[in-house]
C-alpha positions in Angstrom: -41.2 26.7 -29.6 -42.0 23.6 -27.5 -44.4 21.1 -28.8 -46.6 20.6 -25.8 -47.8 17.2 -27.1 -44.3 15.8 -26.5 -43.8 17.5 -23.1 -45.9 15.1 -21.0 -43.9 12.1 -22.4 -40.6 13.9 -21.8 -41.6 14.7 -18.2 -42.6 11.1 -17.6 -39.2 9.8 -19.0 -37.3 12.4 -16.9 -39.2 11.5 -13.7 -38.5 7.8 -14.4 -34.8 8.4 -14.9 -34.5 10.5 -11.8 -36.5 8.1 -9.6 -34.4 5.1 -10.9 -31.2 6.9 -10.1 -32.4 7.5 -6.6 -32.8 3.8 -5.8 -30.4 2.3 -3.4 -27.0 1.6 -5.0 -25.2 -1.6 -4.1 -23.4 -1.0 -0.8 -19.7 -0.9 -1.5 -18.8 0.5 1.9 -16.9 -1.5 4.5 -18.5 -2.0 7.9 -16.5 -1.0 11.0 -16.0 -4.6 11.9 -14.7 -5.5 8.4 -12.4 -2.4 8.4 -11.0 -3.5 11.8 -10.4 -7.1 10.5 -8.7 -5.8 7.3 -6.5 -3.4 9.4 -5.5 -6.4 11.5 -4.7 -8.4 8.4 -2.4 -5.6 7.2 -0.8 -5.4 10.7 -0.1 -9.2 10.5 1.5 -8.7 7.1 3.6 -5.9 8.5 4.7 -8.0 11.5 6.0 -10.6 9.0 7.8 -7.9 7.1 9.5 -6.7 10.2 10.6 -10.2 11.3 14.1 -9.5 9.9 16.7 -10.4 12.6 19.6 -12.2 11.0 18.1 -12.1 7.5 19.4 -10.5 4.3 17.5 -7.8 2.3 16.2 -10.4 0.0 13.7 -11.2 2.8 11.7 -8.1 1.5 11.3 -9.6 -2.0 8.5 -11.8 -0.8 6.4 -8.9 0.3 6.2 -7.0 -3.0 4.0 -7.7 -6.0 4.8 -7.4 -9.7 1.7 -5.4 -10.8 0.8 -2.5 -13.0 1.5 0.7 -11.0 4.4 -0.8 -9.1 6.9 1.8 -8.0 9.5 2.6 -5.4 10.0 6.3 -4.6 12.5 7.2 -1.9 13.4 10.8 -1.0 11.2 12.7 -3.4 12.0 10.8 -6.6 10.8 7.7 -8.4 13.7 5.2 -8.2 12.0 2.6 -10.4 8.7 1.4 -11.7 10.3 -1.8 -12.8 9.6 -4.6 -10.4 12.6 -6.8 -11.6 15.0 -3.9 -11.2 13.8 -3.2 -7.7 14.0 -6.8 -6.6 17.5 -7.2 -8.2 18.6 -4.4 -5.9 17.0 -6.0 -2.9 18.4 -9.4 -3.7 22.0 -8.2 -4.4 22.5 -6.7 -0.9 24.6 -8.7 1.5 23.7 -6.6 4.5 22.4 -8.5 7.5 19.3 -7.1 9.0 19.0 -6.7 12.8 15.8 -4.8 13.3 13.0 -3.0 11.4 10.5 -1.0 13.4 7.4 1.0 12.4 6.3 3.5 15.0 2.6 4.1 15.5 1.6 3.0 11.9 -1.4 4.7 10.4 -3.4 2.1 8.4 -6.2 3.3 6.1 -8.3 0.6 4.4 -9.5 1.8 1.0 -11.6 -1.3 0.2 -11.5 -5.1 0.8 -8.4 -5.4 -1.4 -6.5 -2.2 -0.9 -5.0 -0.3 2.0 -2.2 2.1 2.9 0.1 2.5 5.8 2.2 5.5 6.8 4.7 5.4 9.6 7.9 6.6 11.0 10.4 3.8 10.8 14.0 2.8 11.7 16.2 -0.1 10.7 19.5 -1.5 11.9 21.7 -3.7 9.8 25.3 -5.0 9.6 27.0 -4.0 6.4 29.7 -5.9 4.5 32.4 -4.2 6.6 30.7 -5.6 9.8 29.6 -2.0 10.8 26.3 -1.8 12.6 24.3 1.1 11.0 20.9 2.5 11.7 18.7 4.7 9.5 15.1 5.6 9.3 12.5 8.1 8.0 8.8 8.2 7.2 7.3 5.7 4.7 4.0 5.0 3.0 3.2 1.6 1.6 0.2 0.9 -0.7 -1.0 -2.7 -0.3 -3.1 -4.7 -2.6 -4.6 -8.1 -1.7 -3.7 -10.5 -4.5 -4.7 -14.1 -4.4 -5.9 -13.5 -0.9 -2.5 -12.2 0.3 -1.5 -8.7 1.0 1.4 -7.4 -1.1 3.2 -4.1 -1.4 2.6 -2.4 -4.8 4.0 1.0 -4.0 6.7 2.0 -1.6 7.1 5.8 -1.1 8.9 7.8 1.6 12.0 9.4 3.0 15.1 7.8 4.5 18.2 9.2 6.2 21.7 8.2 5.5 22.8 5.1 7.5 24.7 6.2 10.7 26.8 4.2 13.2 
């Protein structure tokens, strides 16, 4: 049985809790202008990433961040979550890059320090046998802004076998 002497106090507390939870929360949303500026920042970062002509694969090492959650996952499997292993693979390649293109990239800003980009892509390179090869696929990058610089923290997608 309810003690009706306590009920008015309980109702008062309940109303107080409900009304305080209905107060405006801090606005964590990004304005349209900010979203556009952040998308442009990501596109500038991607432009630097695609500036590959005549460079080796180690060019890419500058664009990744050693963070918790780092991973590279091509073609449906996680290749590595170890940043150093991934960068050793990138740095050991002697291929000479000729072009890297992202086609109609879709950038989604998650917040002021995180964004994603999904795009079809193709890349042409010259291998150690002086063969010019091209391959491509569809890729998603997850970016995080660290020390005011965008970095790739996850790299996930598909890629074809290089073809002449």
